[in-house]
C-alpha positions as CSV (number, residue, x, y, z in Angstrom):
1,X,-10.0,-21.4,-28.1
2,X,-11.4,-23.6,-25.1
3,X,-8.4,-23.2,-23.0
4,X,-8.9,-19.2,-23.3
5,X,-12.5,-19.7,-22.0
6,X,-11.5,-21.6,-19.1
7,X,-9.3,-18.4,-18.0
8,X,-12.4,-16.2,-18.0
9,X,-14.5,-18.5,-15.8
10,X,-14.2,-15.9,-13.0
11,X,-16.5,-13.5,-14.7
12,X,-20.3,-13.8,-13.9
13,X,-22.4,-15.6,-16.5
14,X,-24.5,-12.7,-17.6
15,X,-21.2,-10.3,-18.1
16,X,-19.3,-12.7,-20.4
17,X,-20.1,-12.4,-23.8
18,X,-17.4,-14.7,-25.3
19,X,-13.7,-15.2,-26.6
20,X,-11.9,-14.4,-29.8
21,X,-8.8,-14.4,-31.6
22,X,-7.5,-11.7,-34.0
23,X,-5.0,-12.0,-36.6
24,X,-4.3,-8.5,-37.5
25,X,-1.8,-9.2,-40.3
26,X,-4.4,-11.4,-42.1
27,X,-7.1,-9.2,-41.2
28,X,-9.2,-12.2,-39.7
29,X,-11.3,-12.3,-36.5
30,X,-12.3,-15.7,-35.0
31,X,-15.1,-16.0,-32.3
32,X,-16.8,-18.7,-30.2
33,X,-20.2,-19.2,-30.4
34,X,-21.5,-16.7,-27.8
35,X,-19.6,-13.6,-29.7
36,X,-21.0,-15.1,-33.0
37,X,-24.4,-14.8,-31.9
38,X,-23.7,-11.3,-30.2
39,X,-22.5,-10.1,-33.6
40,X,-24.9,-11.7,-35.6
41,X,-22.5,-13.9,-37.7
42,X,-22.8,-17.5,-38.7
43,X,-20.8,-19.6,-36.1
44,X,-19.4,-21.9,-38.5
45,X,-18.0,-18.9,-40.6
46,X,-16.5,-17.3,-37.2
47,X,-14.7,-20.7,-36.5
48,X,-13.1,-20.3,-39.8
49,X,-12.3,-16.7,-39.4
50,X,-14.2,-13.5,-41.0
51,X,-12.6,-10.5,-42.1
52,X,-12.2,-8.1,-39.3
53,X,-14.6,-5.6,-40.8
54,X,-17.4,-7.9,-40.0
55,X,-17.3,-7.3,-36.4
56,X,-15.9,-3.4,-36.4
57,X,-19.1,-2.6,-38.3
58,X,-21.2,-3.5,-35.4
59,X,-19.4,-0.9,-33.3
60,X,-21.2,2.6,-32.7
61,X,-19.6,5.1,-35.2
62,X,-18.1,7.4,-32.7
63,X,-16.4,4.6,-31.0
64,X,-15.3,2.6,-34.0
65,X,-13.6,6.0,-34.5
66,X,-11.8,5.9,-31.3
67,X,-11.0,2.3,-30.7
68,X,-10.2,1.0,-34.0
69,X,-6.8,3.1,-34.0
70,X,-6.0,1.9,-30.5
71,X,-6.3,-1.8,-31.7
72,X,-4.4,-1.2,-34.8
73,X,-1.6,0.8,-32.4
74,X,-1.5,-1.9,-29.7
75,X,-1.2,-4.7,-32.7
76,X,2.0,-2.6,-34.4
77,X,3.6,-2.5,-31.0
78,X,2.7,-6.0,-29.8
79,X,1.0,-4.5,-26.6
80,X,-2.2,-5.8,-24.7
81,X,-5.3,-3.6,-24.7
82,X,-8.4,-3.0,-23.0
83,X,-11.3,-1.0,-24.5
84,X,-14.8,0.2,-23.8
85,X,-17.1,0.6,-26.7
86,X,-20.7,0.3,-27.6
87,X,-22.1,-2.4,-30.2
88,X,-24.9,-2.6,-32.1
89,X,-27.1,-6.2,-31.2
90,X,-28.8,-7.9,-33.8
91,X,-32.0,-6.4,-31.8
92,X,-31.0,-2.9,-32.9
93,X,-29.8,-2.0,-29.3
94,X,-26.5,-0.7,-28.1
95,X,-24.8,-2.5,-25.5
96,X,-21.5,-1.4,-23.7
97,X,-18.6,-4.0,-23.5
98,X,-15.3,-4.1,-22.6
99,X,-12.7,-6.0,-24.9
100,X,-9.4,-7.5,-23.3
101,X,-7.0,-8.6,-25.6
102,X,-3.2,-10.0,-25.2
103,X,-0.5,-10.6,-27.8
104,X,0.5,-14.4,-28.6
105,X,3.8,-15.3,-29.9
106,X,3.0,-17.0,-32.9
107,X,5.9,-19.6,-34.5
108,X,5.7,-18.0,-37.6
109,X,6.3,-14.5,-36.5
110,X,2.8,-13.7,-37.6
111,X,0.7,-11.3,-35.3
112,X,-2.1,-12.7,-33.3
113,X,-4.1,-11.6,-30.2
114,X,-6.8,-13.6,-27.9
115,X,-9.2,-12.1,-25.6
116,X,-12.5,-11.8,-24.2
117,X,-15.3,-9.5,-24.4
118,X,-17.6,-8.8,-21.5
119,X,-21.0,-6.9,-21.1
120,X,-20.1,-4.0,-18.9
121,X,-23.5,-2.6,-18.8
122,X,-24.2,0.9,-17.9
123,X,-21.4,2.7,-15.7
124,X,-22.0,5.9,-14.4
125,X,-19.6,8.6,-16.2
126,X,-17.8,9.3,-13.1
127,X,-17.1,5.8,-12.3
128,X,-16.4,4.8,-15.8
129,X,-13.7,7.3,-16.0
130,X,-12.0,5.9,-12.8
131,X,-12.4,1.9,-14.4
132,X,-10.7,3.2,-17.7
133,X,-8.0,4.7,-15.9
134,X,-7.5,1.7,-13.7
135,X,-7.5,-0.6,-16.9
136,X,-4.5,1.8,-18.3
137,X,-2.7,1.2,-15.1
138,X,-3.0,-2.6,-15.2
139,X,-1.7,-2.5,-18.9
140,X,1.1,-0.2,-17.9
141,X,2.0,-2.8,-15.2
142,X,1.7,-5.5,-17.5
143,X,4.1,-4.0,-20.1
144,X,6.8,-3.5,-17.5
145,X,6.8,-7.1,-16.4
146,X,9.7,-7.9,-18.9
147,X,12.0,-5.0,-17.4
148,X,13.6,-5.3,-14.1
149,X,11.8,-4.0,-11.0
150,X,11.8,0.1,-11.0
151,X,10.6,2.7,-9.1
152,X,8.1,3.4,-11.7
153,X,6.3,-0.1,-11.1
154,X,6.2,0.8,-7.5
155,X,4.6,4.1,-8.2
156,X,2.1,2.2,-10.4
157,X,1.2,-0.1,-8.0
158,X,0.6,2.9,-5.3
159,X,-1.9,4.6,-7.8
160,X,-3.6,1.2,-8.6
161,X,-4.2,0.8,-4.9
162,X,-5.5,4.3,-4.3
163,X,-7.9,4.0,-7.4
164,X,-9.2,0.8,-6.1
165,X,-9.9,2.5,-2.6
166,X,-11.6,5.2,-4.4
167,X,-13.8,2.9,-6.5
168,X,-14.6,0.9,-3.4
169,X,-15.7,4.1,-1.8
170,X,-18.0,5.2,-4.5
171,X,-19.7,1.6,-4.7
172,X,-20.3,2.2,-0.8
173,X,-21.7,5.5,-1.2
174,X,-24.1,4.2,-4.0
175,X,-25.3,1.8,-1.8
176,X,-25.8,4.2,0.8
177,X,-23.2,2.9,3.2
178,X,-20.3,4.5,5.0
């Protein structure tokens, strides 16, 4: 888990919540200390693995209905995922987070994922949609890495570039800049 934590050091400390490992076939979810506190589960138990339901029960009901099938679908197909959702904290307030997950090749063939959750705060709806679109494009680009270079890959790169320009423009406009 420590190597995974090092991969996410570029995130601002206030945004980083923690890292996790998920074994969909066994229905177990493991977390570091930050996520165990965030989800209000005992750290020692989280290190050994807890039923996935111990964590998903903290998701906002509307978001749980939306993202749970997406997590399962990604696991069934062995694809990375990135999802935003709200989590009920131990202080009975909802926080917006984004979870990033990548499949691991397990020697025994059992599916495993590792990832991180970051606090994305409040994002205006118009920008939130753009960020979600960028995440989906990045996942599509990642999925194509095992294929020979193609026109589709170049088109995704072009759309990502344009989306990045649009996001930068929105942020500049938010600050009153030109």
